[in-house]
MARVEXRO-578814 format. One record per residue: residue number from 1; residue in three letters; x, y, z of N, C-alpha, C, O in turn. Coordinates in steps of 0.001 Angstrom, whole numbers. Each point is the difference from the previous one (the first is absolute). Layout:
// residues N
   resi   resn       n_X       n_Y       n_Z      ca_X      ca_Y      ca_Z       c_X       c_Y       c_Z       o_X       o_Y       o_Z
    NUM    ALA         X         Y         Z         X         Y         Z         X         Y         Z         X         Y         Z
...
This chain:
// residues 182
   resi   resn       n_X       n_Y       n_Z      ca_X      ca_Y      ca_Z       c_X       c_Y       c_Z       o_X       o_Y       o_Z
      1    ALA     25139    -55911     31660      -168       163      1429        57     -1357       692       635      -138      1046
      2    ASP     -1308      -885     -1635        27     -1331       607      1408      -579       -11       423      -624       973
      3    ALA       309       828     -2074      1366      -522       -88       894       669      1033       831      -662       622
      4    LEU      -993      1958      -434       796       714       995      -322      -507      1402       901      -219       810
      5    ARG     -2184        34      -528      -410      -492      1313       574     -1398       243       495      -280      1092
      6    ALA      -555      -596     -2092       537     -1356       148      1505        29       192       535      -748       819
      7    SER       160      1611     -1571      1455        46       145       404       521      1365       995      -460       561
      8    LEU     -1739      1403       -15       310       508      1334      -244     -1066      1061       766      -110       958
      9    MET     -1824      -672     -1122      -290     -1051       974      1045     -1108       -55       345      -573      1033
     10    LEU       166       261     -2231       930     -1101      -150      1454       427       133       889      -852        -6
     11    ALA      -626      2137       125      1376       489        28       805      -629      1121      1187      -271      -182
     12    GLN     -1785        35      1318       722      -579      1125      -232     -1505       106       328      -602      1022
     13    GLY      -883        -3     -2048      -336     -1418        54      1171      -942      -119      -139     -1190       284
     14    GLY      1291      1687      -698      1182      -848      -122      -228     -1130      -978      -672       172     -1017
     15    GLU      1236     -1334      1329      -105     -1137      -907     -1439      -483      -137      -363      -564     -1033
     16    PHE      -463       777      2058     -1397      -403       -97      -718       773     -1107      -955      -503      -590
     17    ALA      1411      1717       309      -609       786     -1069       108      -720     -1339      -897       113      -835
     18    PHE      2003      -866       618       140      -742     -1248     -1122     -1018      -143      -553      -178     -1086
     19    VAL       220      -487      2181     -1080      -980       -24     -1318       689      -363      -770      -504      -817
     20    LEU       524      1648      1429     -1226       738      -295       -46       457     -1454     -1040       -94      -651
     21    PHE      2173       592       139        32       436     -1394      -252     -1173      -941      -752       134      -965
     22    THR      1377     -1289      1236      -190     -1170      -851     -1460      -445         9      -557      -344     -1042
     23    THR       -51       352      2207     -1411      -366       107      -871       994      -756      -919      -402      -712
     24    ALA      1197      1693       858      -778      1027      -698       133      -145     -1509      -973       208      -725
     25    VAL      2161      -561       238       199      -202     -1433      -797     -1208      -466      -627        41     -1059
     26    SER       645     -1127      1846      -712     -1212      -412     -1506       223      -107      -674      -686      -769
     27    PHE       139      1644      1540     -1419       336       -73      -266      1188      -925     -1106       541       -19
     28    SER      2131      -134      -752       -89      1115      -952      -368      1326       670      -614       868      -619
     29    LEU       993      -725      1884      -223      1266       684      1125       985      -280      -208      1212        53
     30    LEU      1397     -1723      -350      1162       810      -347       627      -549     -1270      -136     -1185      -307
     31    ASP       823      2050      -430       743      -456     -1170      1235      -757       454       494       197      1110
     32    ARG         1     -1075     -1995      1221      -737       321      1157       963       193        87      1031      -667
     33    GLN       782     -1377      1571      1161       837       289      1034      -164     -1097       305     -1119      -412
     34    THR       233      2232       -62      1014       -61     -1040      1333       556       458       974       -64      -750
     35    SER      -896       602      1941      1270       486       523       109      -389      1461      -983      -376       639
     36    GLU      2214       476      -117       209      -434      1372      -669       935       984      -304      1153      -305
     37    ARG        87     -1678      1477      -475       798      1128      1206       169       903       654      -978       364
     38    LEU      -366      2196       -10      1181       290       797      -409       622      1310      -831       908        41
     39    SER      1425     -1406      1044      -202       669      1273      1363       198       641       825      -913        24
     40    VAL      -600      2098       489      1230       303       708      -367       113      1459      -833       825       377
     41    MET      1456     -1658       455      -327       -29      1423      1143       654       762      1122      -507        11
     42    GLU     -1409      1623       618      1040       695       739      -287        50      1489       935       158       785
     43    ALA     -2150      -282      -370      -328        40      1421     -1101     -1025       221      -864      -145      -864
     44    PRO       856      -545      1938       812        85      1204      1265      -853       -69       641      -213      1029
     45    LEU      -266      -276     -2197      1193      -831      -104      1250       811       305        71      1190      -307
     46    ALA       897     -1833       905      1263       669       285       780       246     -1286       758       964      -101
     47    VAL      -949     -1842      -878       702       111     -1275     -1046        69     -1108      -906      -833       -37
     48    PRO      1012      1810      -870      -978        63     -1091        93     -1221      -914      1063      -599      -160
     49    ALA     -2179       255      -422       -57     -1136      -915      -917       346     -1163      -887       846       114
     50    ILE      1115     -1507     -1213      -833       165     -1193      -601     -1353      -321       680     -1024        61
     51    ARG     -1948      1027      -402      -656     -1209      -491      -511       282     -1399      -759       945      -216
     52    PHE      1177     -1765      -729      -551        22     -1344      -918     -1198       -98       343     -1072       498
     53    GLY     -1497      1220     -1123      -890     -1131      -168      -773       102     -1301      -410      1084      -415
     54    TRP       222     -2211      -212      -765       -73     -1239     -1069     -1071       136       279     -1111       452
     55    ALA     -1488      1441      -840     -1067      -992      -116       -23      -425     -1464      -174       832      -890
     56    VAL       348     -2111       647       108      -524     -1354     -1228      -844      -291      -350      -871       795
     57    PRO      -318      1116     -1934     -1195      -786      -326       292     -1493       -76      1154      -415      -105
     58    SER     -2210      -379       160       139     -1458       -94       837      -368     -1209       -88       623     -1058
     59    SER       899     -1649      1241       867      -442     -1084       206     -1501       124      -428      -626       970
     60    SER      1088        64     -1969       252     -1445        10      1051      -325      1064       670       891       522
     61    VAL      -544     -2158      -219       984      -448       984      1410       368      -470       838       408       804
     62    ASP      -580      -551     -2109      1316       350      -542       279      1490       142      1120       390       331
     63    GLU     -2129       450      -578       179      1441       154       212       373      1467       787       896       306
     64    GLN     -1481     -1575       592       196       242      1431      1427      -364       408       642       723       761
     65    ALA      -157     -1848     -1275      1367      -430       319      1020       989      -556       996       298       659
     66    ALA     -1233       207     -1850       916       985      -593        26      1283       817      1062       585       213
     67    LEU     -2215      -154       238       -92      1213       810       709      -181      1344       749       874       434
     68    ALA      -988     -2000       212       672      -275      1276      1509       -84      -198       762       456       853
     69    THR      -321     -1038     -1976      1427       -94      -299       598      1383      -202      1090       282       498
     70    ALA     -1789       578     -1219       499      1364      -228       191       736      1322      1012       675       192
     71    PHE     -1960      -799       707       125       693      1281      1038      -663       902       606       670       837
     72    ARG      -397     -1962      -994      1066      -669       747      1365       500      -498       923       188       793
     73    ILE      -804        24     -2103      1236       540      -577       236      1425       490      1132       376       303
     74    LEU     -2188       408      -226       141      1394       428       335       135      1484       893       767       358
     75    GLY     -1587     -1491       503       180       242      1424        76     -1220       871      -199       106      1210
     76    GLY       476     -1259     -1768       -21     -1231       773      1361      -461       485       604      -891      -597
     77    GLY      -125      1476      1653      1222      -496       616      1222       861      -225       -61      1069      -606
     78    VAL      1187     -1576      1121      1226       789        15       642       166     -1374       852       871      -173
     79    ARG     -1234     -1673      -790       557       136     -1351      -987       634      -976       236        -2     -1208
     80    SER     -1319       533      1712      -997       613      -877       520      1319      -569       972       564       503
     81    ARG     -1617       -91     -1532       410      1272      -610      -126      1160       983       880       857        77
     82    ALA     -1964      -836       661      -204      1098       946      1069       -20      1086       469      1052       434
     83    GLN       -90     -2233        -1      1065      -111      1005      1298       587      -560       681       778       667
     84    ARG      -351     -1165     -1902      1256       469      -600       -46      1493      -312       994       698       199
     85    VAL     -2111      -206      -676       -68      1390      -450      -307       972      1132       609      1065        87
     86    ILE     -1550     -1427       779      -473       960      1003       697      -175      1344       484       970       582
     87    VAL      -433     -2198       -91       557      -228      1333      1514       197         4       530       667       888
     88    GLU       168     -1231     -1859      1454       117       -19       474      1432      -240      1144       326       318
     89    ARG     -2001       534      -872       344      1418      -169      -371       830      1229       234      1208        35
     90    GLY      -811     -1862       964      -334       694      1229     -1296       786       -32      -241       830       877
     91    LEU      -609     -1080     -1883     -1274       711       -96     -1088      -636       857      -963       660       389
     92    ALA      1125     -1936      -103      -995      -715       805       711      -997       897      1110      -447      -286
     93    ARG     -1778       115      1375       544     -1002       916      -430     -1399      -381       742      -967       174
     94    ARG     -1967       874      -704      -571     -1315      -303     -1012       120     -1124      -702      1005      -116
     95    VAL       635     -2037      -709      -948       -56     -1105      -618     -1393       -22       705     -1001       122
     96    GLU     -2000       943      -274      -691     -1281      -137     -1037       123     -1109      -588      1063      -196
     97    SER       373     -2142      -517     -1098       -36      -966      -977     -1074       455       349      -890       776
     98    TRP     -1562       986     -1265     -1020      -973       373     -1007      -140     -1127      -167       896      -827
     99    SER      -491     -2026       815     -1105      -219      -939     -1001      -922       688       368      -918       732
    100    GLU     -1625      1187      -987     -1080      -805       576     -1028      -303     -1068      -401       875      -767
    101    ARG       -21     -2134       731     -1109      -372      -880     -1291       338       721      -159      -318      1178
    102    ARG      -743       947     -1866     -1322       322       542     -1037      -353     -1050       287       -18     -1197
    103    ASP     -1496      -264      1663     -1088      -194      -953      -178      1303      -761       -86      1068       605
    104    GLY        31     -1150     -1908      -178      1193      -818      1297       664      -407       -34      1014      -696
    105    GLY      1183     -1549      1105      1266       596      -400      1106      -275       998      -137      -828       901
    106    ASN      1215      1531     -1081      1172      -135       862       354      1348       588      -345      1048      -546
    107    LEU      1037     -1094      1665       586      1190       591      1500      -210         6       484     -1042       441
    108    VAL       251      2026      -929      1458       -69        15       528      1327       498      -663      1029      -133
    109    GLY      1840     -1049       699       542      1262       464      1382      -113       588       606     -1071        43
    110    MET      -126      2217       409      1302       102       646      -143       860      1242      -800       935        42
    111    TRP      1590     -1269       970        50       761      1235      1449       396       193       887      -854        -7
    112    ILE      -639      2152       180      1367       509       100       123       828      1269      -715       986       178
    113    GLU      1626     -1391       703       299       762      1202      1141       952      -345      1127      -436      -233
    114    LEU     -1417      1726       200       964      1004      -430      1111       216      1021      -196      -178      1202
    115    SER      1358       562     -1701      1066       460       873      -347      1402       457      -823       679      -614
    116    SER      1448      -255      1682      -285      1352       484       492      1035     -1016      1008      -202      -677
    117    ARG     -1723      1281       590       298      1133      -884       -49      -332     -1491       656       667      -801
    118    VAL     -1407     -1668       428      -188      -329     -1415     -1461       262      -337      -898      -440       718
    119    SER       663      1153     -1805     -1377       331      -361      -673     -1174      -705       640      -781      -704
    120    ALA     -1932       686       913      -791     -1034      -669        39       197     -1514        -2      -977      -749
    121    ASP        37      2228       291        52       270     -1443      1271      -562      -631       -39      -541     -1105
    122    ARG      1152       668      1800      1259      -520      -537       -57     -1515      -141       418      -543     -1023
    123    VAL      -925      -137      2029      -107     -1461       -63     -1004      -406     -1076       211      -980      -715
    124    ARG     -1291      1726       605      -999      -307     -1030       605        75     -1396      -332      -820      -856
    125    ARG      1207      1780       612       665       100     -1311       832     -1257      -276        25      -488     -1130
    126    PHE       652       -36      2152       768     -1231      -172      -926     -1183      -298       301      -822      -865
    127    ILE     -1419       737      1578      -965     -1080      -244      -549        98     -1421       -75     -1005      -706
    128    ASP      -310      2212       284      -497       192     -1365      1039      -442     -1026      -341      -627     -1003
    129    GLY      1610       954      1255      1073      -413      -909       173     -1505       -51       213      -569     -1071
    130    MET      -306       -88      2241       114     -1462        19     -1153      -656      -745       201      -968      -734
    131    LEU     -1410      1493       921     -1154      -547      -724       157       197     -1503      -290      -905      -782
    132    ARG       745      2084       379       203       290     -1424      1057      -943      -589      -180      -536     -1093
    133    GLN      1279       342      1826      1053      -884      -479      -489     -1449      -106       304      -687      -975
    134    LEU     -1054       227      1966      -530     -1362       -52      -959      -163     -1176       -20     -1041      -657
    135    ARG      -776      2083       399      -963       -48     -1102       703        12     -1358      -420      -713      -911
    136    THR      1470      1501       760       632       144     -1316      1091     -1033      -267        80      -541     -1102
    137    ALA       760       263      2098      1120      -921      -215      -292     -1410       498       647      -957      -425
    138    GLY     -1618       827      1322      -321     -1313       550      1014      -424      1049      1027       652       186
    139    PRO     -1325     -1750       497       915      -495      1031      1127      -817      -619      -118      -490     -1123
    140    SER      1204       351      1862      1091      -873      -445      -383     -1447       313      -908      -258       791
    141    ARG      1605      -666     -1416      -259     -1423       284       279      -314      1465      -722      -778       624
    142    ARG      1771      1386       -80       355      -231      1397     -1124       476       922      -329      -677       974
    143    GLU      -262      1838     -1275     -1099       514       819     -1217      -924       -59      -639      -260      1019
    144    VAL       326      -227     -2205     -1150      -899      -151       247     -1300       756      -892      -500       685
    145    GLU      2088       -43      -805       314     -1242       700       -39       189      1512      -505      -866       715
    146    ARG      1027      1976      -222       -38       289      1435     -1444       134       482      -355      -512      1062
    147    ALA      -472      1200     -1844     -1414       167       365      -726     -1340       -40      -851      -268       848
    148    ARG      1177      -575     -1827      -626     -1316      -100       327      -854      1219      -882      -642       570
    149    ARG      2161       636      -171       408      -782      1173      -662       521      1273      -433      -777       851
    150    SER       360      2094      -735      -631       599      1174     -1480      -354        62      -525      -314      1068
    151    SER      -142       365     -2211     -1417      -339       -66      -219     -1480       328      -936      -344       723
    152    LEU      1780      -513     -1242      -101     -1431       278       192      -271      1491      -748      -781       589
    153    ARG      1746      1423        23       233      -164      1436     -1224       444       799      -398      -666       956
    154    GLU      -195      1794     -1351     -1192       503       688     -1170      -965      -145      -719      -246       969
    155    GLU       520      -301     -2156     -1084      -961      -220       219     -1278       810      -949      -557       552
    156    LEU      2192        97      -483       282     -1198       792      -253       247      1484      -521      -873       694
    157    GLU       882      2048      -209      -285       339      1395     -1504        53       243      -481      -438      1045
    158    ARG      -258       974     -2013     -1452        55       128      -590     -1410       -28      -969      -286       703
    159    PHE      1558      -591     -1514      -485     -1372      -106       237      -774      1290      -778      -896       325
    160    GLU      1840      1222       423       306      -698      1244      -983       343      1116      -219      -818       894
    161    ASP      -364      1981      -925      -956       428      1013     -1387      -502      -406      -526       439     -1023
    162    PRO       -85     -1351      1800     -1285      -582      -390     -1107      1041      -221      -801      -140      -924
    163    GLU       753      1171      1759     -1042      1019      -167       214       807     -1279      -951       278      -731
    164    MET      2195        95       466       289       745     -1229      -249      -866     -1232      -515       479     -1010
    165    ARG       882     -1755      1100      -229      -923     -1124     -1489      -109      -288      -416        51     -1157
    166    ALA      -391      -201      2209     -1449      -111      -182      -578      1285      -593      -842       -52      -896
    167    ALA      1294      1205      1395      -513      1281      -511       385       193     -1462      -813       457      -803
    168    THR      2052      -804       457       457       159     -1386      -745      -950      -932      -448       405     -1072
    169    LEU       316     -1665      1477      -731      -956      -833     -1460       418      -175      -563      -131     -1087
    170    ALA       -43       632      2156     -1389       477       -94      -109      1169      -955      -947        76      -782
    171    TRP      1919       851       836       -36      1154      -900        69      -464     -1451      -774       461      -840
    172    TYR      1708     -1378       542       123      -499     -1372     -1261      -738      -439      -439       135     -1142
    173    GLU      -136      -905      2042     -1202      -760      -353     -1183       921      -253      -691      -148     -1008
    174    PHE       449      1084      1895     -1173       869      -130       182      1089     -1049      -963       379      -667
    175    THR      2167       121       512       224      1088      -944       241      -501     -1409      -539       546      -962
    176    LEU      1359     -1595       841       368      -515     -1318      -704     -1280      -374        46      -430     -1152
    177    GLY      -711      -191      2141      -710     -1235      -273       913     -1220       -76      -429     -1069      -436
    178    ASP      1688      1221       859       933     -1118       -94      1157       195       983       929       763      -263
    179    ALA     -1000     -1457      1389      1050       120      1019      1295      -649      -422      1042       264       600
    180    THR     -1079     -1119     -1632      1234      -654      -448       928       955      -745      1146      -353      -280
    181    ARG     -1621      1559       -47       844       961      -713      1067       614       897       947       613      -493
    182    TRP     -1095      -775      1823       994       526       934      1228      -838      -102       981       255       698
């Protein structure tokens, strides 16, 4: 009954719900998440969209980088797998992936703006297939190199902004105990 009540309260929480779930897990109020959280948004948006999100337990810096790289390969830009598989086939208008470091774990996900008259289930099958393929066959060298360059460009842009640089250095110092690891 409590789980049902909590899920009903958080159902409309959007991305903030991920923060609440991560906090609840860190206090052992909820079990760790083992599958994605999916929300299909059809109203009041003019175009339906799907959000996939995963809360990932705390991990090493290398594991965080690998996870961010995987999601960059899946949905990061015009050469990503999702762009080639979903957008170029006319199933979606736009695909984006994201990852965020949080105390107690990471949040990763994809946001897909569907084309008109395409079902969320059909797009979900394509996403499941891409995840399965990435898990079993792994990324190509070209995909890894493209993701590495994209990540480096993003880090350099973050380094140029004094506020972002300070926030990132503070996160590394307080979370990992060593800001020089950035």
